[in-house]
TORTI-262818 format. One line per field, with one value per atom (N, C-alpha, C, O): chain; atom name; residue number from 1; residue in one letter; x, y, z. Coordinates in steps of 0.001 Angstrom, whole numbers. Example, Ala and Ser with C-alpha at 12.3 -4.5 7.8 and 13.67 -1.06 7.14 Angstrom:
chaine = A_A_A_A_A_A_A_A;
atome = N_CA_C_O_N_CA_C_O;
num = 1_1_1_1_2_2_2_2;
residu = A_A_A_A_S_S_S_S;
xx = 13190_12300_13200_14236_12850_13670_12900_13409;
yy = -5690_-4500_-3300_-3319_-2250_-1060_30_1138;
zz = 7800_7800_7800_8465_7080_7140_7870_8039;
//
This chain:
chaine = A_A_A_A_A_A_A_A_A_A_A_A_A_A_A_A_A_A_A_A_A_A_A_A_A_A_A_A_A_A_A_A_A_A_A_A_A_A_A_A_A_A_A_A_A_A_A_A_A_A_A_A_A_A_A_A_A_A_A_A_A_A_A_A_A_A_A_A_A_A_A_A_A_A_A_A_A_A_A_A_A_A_A_A_A_A_A_A_A_A_A_A_A_A_A_A_A_A_A_A_A_A_A_A_A_A_A_A_A_A_A_A_A_A_A_A_A_A_A_A_A_A_A_A_A_A_A_A_A_A_A_A_A_A_A_A_A_A_A_A_A_A_A_A_A_A_A_A_A_A_A_A_A_A_A_A_A_A_A_A_A_A_A_A_A_A_A_A_A_A_A_A_A_A_A_A_A_A_A_A_A_A_A_A_A_A_A_A_A_A_A_A_A_A_A_A_A_A_A_A_A_A_A_A_A_A_A_A_A_A_A_A_A_A_A_A_A_A_A_A_A_A_A_A_A_A_A_A_A_A_A_A_A_A_A_A_A_A_A_A_A_A_A_A_A_A_A_A_A_A_A_A_A_A_A_A_A_A_A_A_A_A_A_A_A_A_A_A_A_A_A_A_A_A_A_A;
atome = N_CA_C_O_N_CA_C_O_N_CA_C_O_N_CA_C_O_N_CA_C_O_N_CA_C_O_N_CA_C_O_N_CA_C_O_N_CA_C_O_N_CA_C_O_N_CA_C_O_N_CA_C_O_N_CA_C_O_N_CA_C_O_N_CA_C_O_N_CA_C_O_N_CA_C_O_N_CA_C_O_N_CA_C_O_N_CA_C_O_N_CA_C_O_N_CA_C_O_N_CA_C_O_N_CA_C_O_N_CA_C_O_N_CA_C_O_N_CA_C_O_N_CA_C_O_N_CA_C_O_N_CA_C_O_N_CA_C_O_N_CA_C_O_N_CA_C_O_N_CA_C_O_N_CA_C_O_N_CA_C_O_N_CA_C_O_N_CA_C_O_N_CA_C_O_N_CA_C_O_N_CA_C_O_N_CA_C_O_N_CA_C_O_N_CA_C_O_N_CA_C_O_N_CA_C_O_N_CA_C_O_N_CA_C_O_N_CA_C_O_N_CA_C_O_N_CA_C_O_N_CA_C_O_N_CA_C_O_N_CA_C_O_N_CA_C_O_N_CA_C_O_N_CA_C_O_N_CA_C_O_N_CA_C_O_N_CA_C_O_N_CA_C_O_N_CA_C_O_N_CA_C_O_N_CA_C_O_N_CA_C_O_N_CA_C_O_N_CA_C_O_N_CA_C_O_N_CA_C_O;
num = 1_1_1_1_2_2_2_2_3_3_3_3_4_4_4_4_5_5_5_5_6_6_6_6_7_7_7_7_8_8_8_8_9_9_9_9_10_10_10_10_11_11_11_11_12_12_12_12_13_13_13_13_14_14_14_14_15_15_15_15_16_16_16_16_17_17_17_17_18_18_18_18_19_19_19_19_20_20_20_20_21_21_21_21_22_22_22_22_23_23_23_23_24_24_24_24_25_25_25_25_26_26_26_26_27_27_27_27_28_28_28_28_29_29_29_29_30_30_30_30_31_31_31_31_32_32_32_32_33_33_33_33_34_34_34_34_35_35_35_35_36_36_36_36_37_37_37_37_38_38_38_38_39_39_39_39_40_40_40_40_41_41_41_41_42_42_42_42_43_43_43_43_44_44_44_44_45_45_45_45_46_46_46_46_47_47_47_47_48_48_48_48_49_49_49_49_50_50_50_50_51_51_51_51_52_52_52_52_53_53_53_53_54_54_54_54_55_55_55_55_56_56_56_56_57_57_57_57_58_58_58_58_59_59_59_59_60_60_60_60_61_61_61_61_62_62_62_62_63_63_63_63_64_64_64_64_65_65_65_65_66_66_66_66_67_67_67_67_68_68_68_68_69_69_69_69;
residu = M_M_M_M_P_P_P_P_P_P_P_P_G_G_G_G_V_V_V_V_T_T_T_T_E_E_E_E_E_E_E_E_E_E_E_E_M_M_M_M_R_R_R_R_K_K_K_K_R_R_R_R_L_L_L_L_A_A_A_A_A_A_A_A_L_L_L_L_K_K_K_K_V_V_V_V_D_D_D_D_H_H_H_H_R_R_R_R_D_D_D_D_L_L_L_L_D_D_D_D_A_A_A_A_A_A_A_A_I_I_I_I_D_D_D_D_A_A_A_A_L_L_L_L_E_E_E_E_A_A_A_A_A_A_A_A_G_G_G_G_S_S_S_S_T_T_T_T_D_D_D_D_Q_Q_Q_Q_L_L_L_L_Q_Q_Q_Q_I_I_I_I_A_A_A_A_R_R_R_R_L_L_L_L_K_K_K_K_K_K_K_K_R_R_R_R_K_K_K_K_L_L_L_L_L_L_L_L_L_L_L_L_K_K_K_K_D_D_D_D_Q_Q_Q_Q_I_I_I_I_A_A_A_A_Q_Q_Q_Q_I_I_I_I_E_E_E_E_D_D_D_D_Y_Y_Y_Y_L_L_L_L_I_I_I_I_P_P_P_P_D_D_D_D_I_I_I_I_I_I_I_I_A_A_A_A;
xx = 25650_25295_25142_25923_24139_23962_25203_25864_25517_26704_26580_25518_27680_27728_27133_27068_26695_26105_27025_27363_27422_28330_27546_26327_28263_27635_27030_25961_27722_27218_25882_24961_25785_24531_23407_22264_23751_22758_22289_21100_23208_22841_21950_21013_22254_21423_20029_19035_19948_18656_17870_16660_18566_17933_17347_16220_18102_17621_16389_15431_16416_15279_14036_12925_14232_13104_12500_11281_13359_12855_12038_11028_12477_11722_10362_9337_10355_9101_8164_6959_8729_7937_7298_6116_8073_7538_6456_5435_6685_5705_4384_3305_4484_3275_2545_1317_3301_2714_1945_834_2537_1881_631_-385_694_-453_-1601_-2762_-1270_-2292_-2938_-4162_-2112_-2641_-3553_-4602_-3155_-3952_-5297_-6331_-5278_-6531_-7467_-8670_-6891_-7708_-8226_-9370_-7411_-7821_-8905_-9766_-8859_-9849_-11160_-12136_-11169_-12372_-12646_-13800_-11592_-11740_-12524_-12291_-13457_-14249_-13672_-14208_-12584_-11955_-11025_-9805_-11629_-10855_-9920_-8875_-10290_-9439_-8122_-7055_-8200_-6975_-6106_-4892_-6711_-5951_-5298_-4138_-6040_-5494_-4314_-3321_-4416_-3306_-2069_-947_-2287_-1155_-497_728_-1318_-763_25_1069_-485_222_1569_2587_1561_2815_3802_5006_3262_4101_4754_5927_3987_4543_5638_6652_5426_6445_7732_8832_7583_8753_9463_10691_8671_9258_10073_11155_9551_10280_11582_12616_11530_12733_13760_14958_13290_14184_14860_16073_14085_14649_15673_16707_15384_16300_17632_18693_17581_18809_19575_20801_18857_19527_20210_21277_19607_20241_21553_22520_21584_22824_23893_25064_23466_24421_24880_26002_24037_24369_24411_23391_25576_25670_25445_25726_24940_24756_26117_27061_26195_27441_27233_26342_28049_27950_28720_29927_28007_28616_29386_29962;
yy = -8190_-8340_-9838_-10649_-10204_-11622_-12185_-11478_-13443_-14044_-14100_-14410_-13795_-13882_-12686_-12686_-11662_-10479_-9290_-8988_-8628_-7494_-6242_-6181_-5257_-3992_-3321_-2715_-3434_-2836_-3468_-2768_-4794_-5480_-5022_-4850_-4831_-4355_-2949_-2643_-2105_-732_-715_79_-1600_-1702_-2191_-1674_-3167_-3702_-2610_-2474_-1847_-759_273_732_632_1602_1065_1803_-206_-807_-839_-575_-1159_-1191_198_344_1217_2585_3019_3709_2614_2925_2225_2837_949_203_856_959_1295_1937_3221_3469_4035_5278_4980_5666_3941_3568_3121_3486_2329_1899_3095_3174_4008_5210_5993_6461_6131_6853_6103_6730_4782_3983_4101_4227_4061_4201_5581_5708_6606_7977_8116_8755_7517_7612_6912_7429_5735_5009_5790_5882_6352_7114_8397_8784_9059_10300_10039_10887_8862_8511_8055_7772_7988_7571_6087_5662_5306_3862_3292_3637_2411_1763_409_-279_25_-1267_-1132_-1038_-1124_-951_-2128_-1963_-3303_-4480_-4310_-4614_-3825_-3606_-2548_-2720_-1475_-412_-955_-654_-1756_-2344_-3260_-3260_-4037_-4930_-4135_-4489_-3054_-2217_-1578_-1492_-1132_-521_-1537_-1215_-2769_-3818_-4103_-4244_-4188_-4426_-3281_-3497_-2057_-886_-957_-618_-1399_-1552_-2624_-2461_-3714_-4764_-4233_-4538_-3433_-2825_-1890_-1862_-1123_-198_-969_-533_-2113_-2948_-3469_-3481_-3901_-4403_-3278_-3495_-2089_-935_-647_-439_-631_-352_-1407_-1088_-2658_-3747_-3594_-3758_-3285_-3114_-1888_-1925_-801_396_123_673_-718_-1091_-1839_-1653_-2682_-3391_-2418_-2520_-1473_-580_556_1042_981_2099_1588_1583_1163_613_1688_2867_1257_2170_2648_1868_3939_4516_4852_5622_4275_4545_5817_5901_6791_8105_8126_9153;
zz = 13430_12028_11736_12235_10931_10617_9925_9164_10183_9564_8044_7503_7371_5922_5190_3961_5931_5316_5577_6721_4504_4657_5031_4868_5530_5887_4659_4736_3523_2281_1876_1454_2007_1694_2624_2200_3892_4863_4497_4596_4080_3702_2449_2354_1494_286_654_142_1523_1975_2710_2530_3526_4258_3298_3488_2282_1294_558_329_193_-507_387_-73_1653_2589_2773_2864_2826_2976_1760_1899_569_-648_-604_-904_-233_-136_883_652_2011_3063_2532_2769_1817_1232_204_150_-623_-1638_-1005_-1473_62_755_1366_1322_1925_2513_1455_1705_281_-811_-1280_-1579_-1346_-1778_-779_-1169_506_1550_1466_1522_1334_1220_5_83_-1120_-2344_-2176_-2600_-1555_-1338_-419_-667_648_1596_960_1203_154_-502_-1546_-1781_-2170_-3183_-2545_-3240_-1223_-521_-656_-701_-721_-859_314_1472_-20_1024_1400_2268_750_1029_2235_2096_3408_4635_4899_5528_4426_4616_3863_4395_2625_1847_2524_2631_2973_3648_4913_5193_5680_6907_6599_7327_5526_5144_4747_5109_3998_3601_4821_4900_5771_6983_7804_8371_7863_8598_7939_8617_6598_5857_6088_6224_6130_6364_7754_7913_8749_10097_10132_10811_9400_9351_8720_9182_7658_7023_7996_8064_8749_9726_10767_11161_11208_12172_11570_12237_10305_9643_9484_9667_9146_9004_10332_10382_11406_12736_13130_13715_12810_13154_12421_13023_11139_10362_10851_10964_11140_11644_12977_13249_13810_15076_14836_15575_13805_13464_12974_13341_12139_11493_12393_12250_13309_14189_15620_16310_16067_17419_18477_18261_19610_20741_21220_21354_21471_21966_23442_23800_24264_25693_25988_25763_26490_26733_28019_28376;
//
């Protein structure tokens, strides 16, 4: 865990990132369903969504340690 950051803060950040990820997913779906021709905007949103997914995975790795069986 990063120094000076509590587990509770990490969990709050994780929840916020998941909400942002869902919101981006909904925005992308809406643009695609509306037949948006702005492929650049859609590509940027998808890239941002991937970055959020990476951040979510990183925080989950901190919070859920590997258990050696």
